[in-house]
Structures are given as structure tokens and as C-alpha cells.
N, C-alpha and C positions, 0 to 999 in steps of 0.2 A: 761683555760684562756690565753690569749695573754699579758693582760697589767694591772696591777691595778697602781694608781697614786694616791697619798694622796698631800692634801694644807690643810692647816690648820686645821688638825684634820679629814677633809673631805676627804672620800674615795672614788675613781673612778676602777672597776672592766669591764672589755673589752674580753668580750666571743666571740671566731668564731674560725675556722673550717680552716686550708690552705688550701690549692691541690696547692704544690708547682710544680706539671708537669705544670699546664698552668697558675701559678700564679696569682692564684685568690682567694680573700676571700671569704667563703660561711659563713651564717646563723650569721652575724656579733650581738653580744648584749650586750649592754653598759647597768648598772648597778650603781647607785649611794643610797645607804643604805640611808643616811641620808637626802636625798631630797623625798626617797621614790620615786625612778624614776626608769621606766625600760623601754630600746629603743630596739627595733627588727627588725632586718632587713633582711629577708628572700630571700634567693636566691645566686648570686654570683658578687662579685663587684672587677673587675681588678685592683691589686696594683698601677696601675699607675695613674688611678682613683683616690682614693684612695689617692698616693704620691702627685699628683696636690692640691688636695682639702685641706692637711693640712699643704701645705707650700706655700699656695697661698696668697700673698700679698694683 
């Protein structure tokens, strides 16, 4: 597990494998039990791309 977030009792869990040598996140999975939602992205994502998307205004 990379991260778990909670908002008003709803939880979101984020899983993935971090390859620190290449600075890439592999096999990213988001799970929200309260919404019965599962999002899977298989492959590699550069952490630079993740950071740009996360902090994009």
C-alpha cells in the first residue's frame, strides 16, 4: 500500500510498486470500498508525470 486517505468516513486505498532506480510507479491500483470502485493501471508511470498531474492547477 502506498497511501490510504479518508474523508467523512469514506476510505480510498492506493497500491503500487515503486521502482526507485528508474523513478517509476508500476501497476497502480486505487480502491474505494464504499463506492465499490476499483481502478487498475498496469505498466509504468514516471513520477514526474504523476507529480505534474497531482499539482496541476
